[in-house]
N, CA, C and O atoms as a GROMACS GRO file, in nm:
protein
  264
    1UNK      N    1  -1.857   2.400   3.386
    1UNK     CA    2  -1.923   2.495   3.297
    1UNK      C    3  -2.057   2.438   3.254
    1UNK      O    4  -2.066   2.320   3.219
    2UNK      N    5  -2.158   2.517   3.255
    2UNK     CA    6  -2.293   2.473   3.222
    2UNK      C    7  -2.305   2.451   3.071
    2UNK      O    8  -2.231   2.509   2.992
    3UNK      N    9  -2.400   2.366   3.034
    3UNK     CA   10  -2.426   2.338   2.893
    3UNK      C   11  -2.468   2.467   2.822
    3UNK      O   12  -2.552   2.541   2.872
    4UNK      N   13  -2.410   2.492   2.707
    4UNK     CA   14  -2.446   2.610   2.630
    4UNK      C   15  -2.365   2.734   2.666
    4UNK      O   16  -2.372   2.834   2.596
    5UNK      N   17  -2.291   2.728   2.773
    5UNK     CA   18  -2.210   2.843   2.812
    5UNK      C   19  -2.086   2.848   2.723
    5UNK      O   20  -2.030   2.745   2.686
    6UNK      N   21  -2.044   2.966   2.691
    6UNK     CA   22  -1.925   2.982   2.607
    6UNK      C   23  -1.808   3.024   2.694
    6UNK      O   24  -1.824   3.095   2.793
    7UNK      N   25  -1.693   2.980   2.655
    7UNK     CA   26  -1.573   3.021   2.728
    7UNK      C   27  -1.494   3.116   2.640
    7UNK      O   28  -1.492   3.101   2.518
    8UNK      N   29  -1.432   3.211   2.701
    8UNK     CA   30  -1.350   3.307   2.627
    8UNK      C   31  -1.209   3.254   2.625
    8UNK      O   32  -1.146   3.235   2.729
    9UNK      N   33  -1.158   3.232   2.504
    9UNK     CA   34  -1.021   3.188   2.490
    9UNK      C   35  -0.941   3.300   2.425
    9UNK      O   36  -0.992   3.375   2.342
   10UNK      N   37  -0.818   3.309   2.464
   10UNK     CA   38  -0.731   3.409   2.403
   10UNK      C   39  -0.707   3.370   2.257
   10UNK      O   40  -0.693   3.251   2.228
   11UNK      N   41  -0.703   3.467   2.166
   11UNK     CA   42  -0.680   3.434   2.026
   11UNK      C   43  -0.543   3.368   2.009
   11UNK      O   44  -0.445   3.406   2.074
   12UNK      N   45  -0.538   3.270   1.922
   12UNK     CA   46  -0.414   3.200   1.895
   12UNK      C   47  -0.343   3.269   1.780
   12UNK      O   48  -0.403   3.298   1.676
   13UNK      N   49  -0.218   3.295   1.798
   13UNK     CA   50  -0.141   3.356   1.690
   13UNK      C   51  -0.088   3.246   1.600
   13UNK      O   52  -0.041   3.143   1.648
   14UNK      N   53  -0.095   3.270   1.471
   14UNK     CA   54  -0.050   3.171   1.373
   14UNK      C   55   0.087   3.210   1.320
   14UNK      O   56   0.122   3.328   1.313
   15UNK      N   57   0.161   3.110   1.283
   15UNK     CA   58   0.290   3.136   1.220
   15UNK      C   59   0.266   3.173   1.074
   15UNK      O   60   0.157   3.152   1.022
   16UNK      N   61   0.367   3.226   1.010
   16UNK     CA   62   0.356   3.261   0.869
   16UNK      C   63   0.326   3.138   0.785
   16UNK      O   64   0.248   3.145   0.690
   17UNK      N   65   0.386   3.025   0.819
   17UNK     CA   66   0.362   2.901   0.744
   17UNK      C   67   0.217   2.855   0.760
   17UNK      O   68   0.157   2.808   0.664
   18UNK      N   69   0.161   2.869   0.880
   18UNK     CA   70   0.022   2.830   0.903
   18UNK      C   71  -0.074   2.920   0.826
   18UNK      O   72  -0.171   2.873   0.768
   19UNK      N   73  -0.046   3.050   0.826
   19UNK     CA   74  -0.130   3.143   0.749
   19UNK      C   75  -0.123   3.112   0.600
   19UNK      O   76  -0.224   3.117   0.530
   20UNK      N   77  -0.004   3.079   0.551
   20UNK     CA   78   0.014   3.045   0.410
   20UNK      C   79  -0.063   2.917   0.376
   20UNK      O   80  -0.126   2.908   0.271
   21UNK      N   81  -0.059   2.818   0.465
   21UNK     CA   82  -0.130   2.692   0.442
   21UNK      C   83  -0.280   2.718   0.434
   21UNK      O   84  -0.348   2.664   0.346
   22UNK      N   85  -0.332   2.800   0.524
   22UNK     CA   86  -0.475   2.833   0.523
   22UNK      C   87  -0.511   2.907   0.394
   22UNK      O   88  -0.615   2.879   0.334
   23UNK      N   89  -0.427   2.999   0.352
   23UNK     CA   90  -0.452   3.073   0.227
   23UNK      C   91  -0.456   2.977   0.108
   23UNK      O   92  -0.543   2.988   0.022
   24UNK      N   93  -0.362   2.884   0.106
   24UNK     CA   94  -0.357   2.789  -0.006
   24UNK      C   95  -0.480   2.697  -0.006
   24UNK      O   96  -0.527   2.658  -0.113
   25UNK      N   97  -0.531   2.662   0.110
   25UNK     CA   98  -0.651   2.579   0.115
   25UNK      C   99  -0.768   2.651   0.050
   25UNK      O  100  -0.847   2.591  -0.022
   26UNK      N  101  -0.779   2.781   0.076
   26UNK     CA  102  -0.884   2.860   0.013
   26UNK      C  103  -0.868   2.866  -0.136
   26UNK      O  104  -0.966   2.858  -0.211
   27UNK      N  105  -0.743   2.880  -0.182
   27UNK     CA  106  -0.718   2.885  -0.326
   27UNK      C  107  -0.752   2.751  -0.389
   27UNK      O  108  -0.809   2.746  -0.498
   28UNK      N  109  -0.718   2.642  -0.320
   28UNK     CA  110  -0.748   2.510  -0.373
   28UNK      C  111  -0.899   2.489  -0.383
   28UNK      O  112  -0.948   2.435  -0.482
   29UNK      N  113  -0.972   2.532  -0.282
   29UNK     CA  114  -1.118   2.517  -0.284
   29UNK      C  115  -1.178   2.599  -0.397
   29UNK      O  116  -1.271   2.552  -0.464
   30UNK      N  117  -1.128   2.719  -0.420
   30UNK     CA  118  -1.181   2.802  -0.530
   30UNK      C  119  -1.147   2.740  -0.665
   30UNK      O  120  -1.230   2.741  -0.756
   31UNK      N  121  -1.026   2.685  -0.679
   31UNK     CA  122  -0.987   2.621  -0.805
   31UNK      C  123  -1.074   2.499  -0.831
   31UNK      O  124  -1.116   2.476  -0.945
   32UNK      N  125  -1.102   2.421  -0.728
   32UNK     CA  126  -1.187   2.303  -0.743
   32UNK      C  127  -1.329   2.344  -0.782
   32UNK      O  128  -1.389   2.282  -0.869
   33UNK      N  129  -1.381   2.447  -0.718
   33UNK     CA  130  -1.516   2.493  -0.751
   33UNK      C  131  -1.524   2.541  -0.896
   33UNK      O  132  -1.622   2.515  -0.965
   34UNK      N  133  -1.420   2.610  -0.943
   34UNK     CA  134  -1.417   2.658  -1.082
   34UNK      C  135  -1.412   2.540  -1.179
   34UNK      O  136  -1.481   2.540  -1.280
   35UNK      N  137  -1.330   2.441  -1.147
   35UNK     CA  138  -1.321   2.322  -1.232
   35UNK      C  139  -1.455   2.249  -1.238
   35UNK      O  140  -1.496   2.205  -1.345
   36UNK      N  141  -1.523   2.237  -1.125
   36UNK     CA  142  -1.654   2.172  -1.123
   36UNK      C  143  -1.754   2.250  -1.207
   36UNK      O  144  -1.836   2.192  -1.277
   37UNK      N  145  -1.748   2.382  -1.199
   37UNK     CA  146  -1.839   2.466  -1.278
   37UNK      C  147  -1.813   2.445  -1.427
   37UNK      O  148  -1.908   2.435  -1.506
   38UNK      N  149  -1.686   2.440  -1.467
   38UNK     CA  150  -1.652   2.419  -1.608
   38UNK      C  151  -1.699   2.282  -1.658
   38UNK      O  152  -1.752   2.271  -1.768
   39UNK      N  153  -1.679   2.180  -1.577
   39UNK     CA  154  -1.721   2.045  -1.617
   39UNK      C  155  -1.873   2.040  -1.629
   39UNK      O  156  -1.925   1.982  -1.724
   40UNK      N  157  -1.945   2.099  -1.533
   40UNK     CA  158  -2.092   2.101  -1.542
   40UNK      C  159  -2.137   2.173  -1.670
   40UNK      O  160  -2.233   2.132  -1.735
   41UNK      N  161  -2.066   2.281  -1.704
   41UNK     CA  162  -2.100   2.354  -1.825
   41UNK      C  163  -2.082   2.270  -1.950
   41UNK      O  164  -2.161   2.277  -2.044
   42UNK      N  165  -1.975   2.188  -1.950
   42UNK     CA  166  -1.951   2.101  -2.065
   42UNK      C  167  -2.050   1.985  -2.069
   42UNK      O  168  -2.085   1.937  -2.177
   43UNK      N  169  -2.095   1.940  -1.954
   43UNK     CA  170  -2.185   1.826  -1.949
   43UNK      C  171  -2.331   1.863  -1.969
   43UNK      O  172  -2.414   1.775  -1.995
   44UNK      N  173  -2.365   1.989  -1.956
   44UNK     CA  174  -2.505   2.031  -1.966
   44UNK      C  175  -2.568   1.988  -2.099
   44UNK      O  176  -2.676   1.929  -2.097
   45UNK      N  177  -2.506   2.014  -2.214
   45UNK     CA  178  -2.567   1.968  -2.339
   45UNK      C  179  -2.577   1.815  -2.344
   45UNK      O  180  -2.675   1.761  -2.395
   46UNK      N  181  -2.476   1.746  -2.294
   46UNK     CA  182  -2.477   1.601  -2.291
   46UNK      C  183  -2.592   1.551  -2.205
   46UNK      O  184  -2.658   1.453  -2.240
   47UNK      N  185  -2.615   1.619  -2.094
   47UNK     CA  186  -2.724   1.579  -2.005
   47UNK      C  187  -2.859   1.586  -2.077
   47UNK      O  188  -2.943   1.498  -2.061
   48UNK      N  189  -2.878   1.690  -2.157
   48UNK     CA  190  -3.004   1.703  -2.233
   48UNK      C  191  -3.019   1.588  -2.332
   48UNK      O  192  -3.128   1.533  -2.348
   49UNK      N  193  -2.908   1.552  -2.400
   49UNK     CA  194  -2.913   1.441  -2.495
   49UNK      C  195  -2.946   1.310  -2.424
   49UNK      O  196  -3.028   1.231  -2.473
   50UNK      N  197  -2.882   1.287  -2.311
   50UNK     CA  198  -2.907   1.164  -2.235
   50UNK      C  199  -3.052   1.159  -2.190
   50UNK      O  200  -3.116   1.054  -2.198
   51UNK      N  201  -3.104   1.270  -2.143
   51UNK     CA  202  -3.244   1.274  -2.098
   51UNK      C  203  -3.339   1.244  -2.214
   51UNK      O  204  -3.438   1.173  -2.195
   52UNK      N  205  -3.309   1.296  -2.332
   52UNK     CA  206  -3.394   1.272  -2.449
   52UNK      C  207  -3.392   1.124  -2.487
   52UNK      O  208  -3.496   1.066  -2.516
   53UNK      N  209  -3.273   1.064  -2.488
   53UNK     CA  210  -3.262   0.923  -2.524
   53UNK      C  211  -3.332   0.836  -2.421
   53UNK      O  212  -3.400   0.740  -2.456
   54UNK      N  213  -3.315   0.869  -2.293
   54UNK     CA  214  -3.383   0.792  -2.189
   54UNK      C  215  -3.535   0.798  -2.206
   54UNK      O  216  -3.604   0.698  -2.189
   55UNK      N  217  -3.585   0.916  -2.239
   55UNK     CA  218  -3.729   0.932  -2.260
   55UNK      C  219  -3.775   0.847  -2.379
   55UNK      O  220  -3.881   0.784  -2.373
   56UNK      N  221  -3.697   0.844  -2.486
   56UNK     CA  222  -3.732   0.763  -2.602
   56UNK      C  223  -3.733   0.615  -2.566
   56UNK      O  224  -3.822   0.541  -2.609
   57UNK      N  225  -3.635   0.571  -2.487
   57UNK     CA  226  -3.630   0.431  -2.448
   57UNK      C  227  -3.744   0.395  -2.354
   57UNK      O  228  -3.796   0.284  -2.357
   58UNK      N  229  -3.784   0.489  -2.270
   58UNK     CA  230  -3.893   0.465  -2.177
   58UNK      C  231  -4.026   0.447  -2.252
   58UNK      O  232  -4.111   0.368  -2.210
   59UNK      N  233  -4.041   0.519  -2.361
   59UNK     CA  234  -4.166   0.511  -2.437
   59UNK      C  235  -4.182   0.377  -2.506
   59UNK      O  236  -4.294   0.333  -2.531
   60UNK      N  237  -4.073   0.312  -2.538
   60UNK     CA  238  -4.082   0.184  -2.606
   60UNK      C  239  -4.076   0.199  -2.756
   60UNK      O  240  -4.074   0.311  -2.808
   61UNK      N  241  -4.072   0.088  -2.827
   61UNK     CA  242  -4.056   0.090  -2.973
   61UNK      C  243  -4.190   0.110  -3.047
   61UNK      O  244  -4.241   0.015  -3.106
   62UNK      N  245  -4.244   0.229  -3.044
   62UNK     CA  246  -4.370   0.255  -3.114
   62UNK      C  247  -4.344   0.289  -3.261
   62UNK      O  248  -4.415   0.245  -3.352
   63UNK      N  249  -4.241   0.367  -3.281
   63UNK     CA  250  -4.213   0.416  -3.415
   63UNK      C  251  -4.161   0.304  -3.503
   63UNK      O  252  -4.072   0.229  -3.462
   64UNK      N  253  -4.214   0.292  -3.619
   64UNK     CA  254  -4.170   0.196  -3.720
   64UNK      C  255  -4.179   0.052  -3.673
   64UNK      O  256  -4.118  -0.036  -3.734
   65UNK      N  257  -4.253   0.026  -3.569
   65UNK     CA  258  -4.268  -0.112  -3.522
   65UNK      C  259  -4.370  -0.183  -3.609
   65UNK      O  260  -4.477  -0.128  -3.637
   66UNK      N  261  -4.338  -0.304  -3.653
   66UNK     CA  262  -4.430  -0.380  -3.738
   66UNK      C  263  -4.444  -0.519  -3.687
   66UNK      O  264  -4.517  -0.599  -3.745
   0.00000   0.00000   0.00000
């Protein structure tokens, strides 16, 4: 077969257990994505605070320095 040529394969039939496993993988991926979204939402305010503190530390001790 030449490079880039496609072969036609007969569709593979899946068992009920295989279809269920595939369905559960999709559910797991969606649950993981939702959990990541929730964690990012909780960390967003924290991220702003961390960025502010990092900026203050980067500037150095100008305020009240004697």
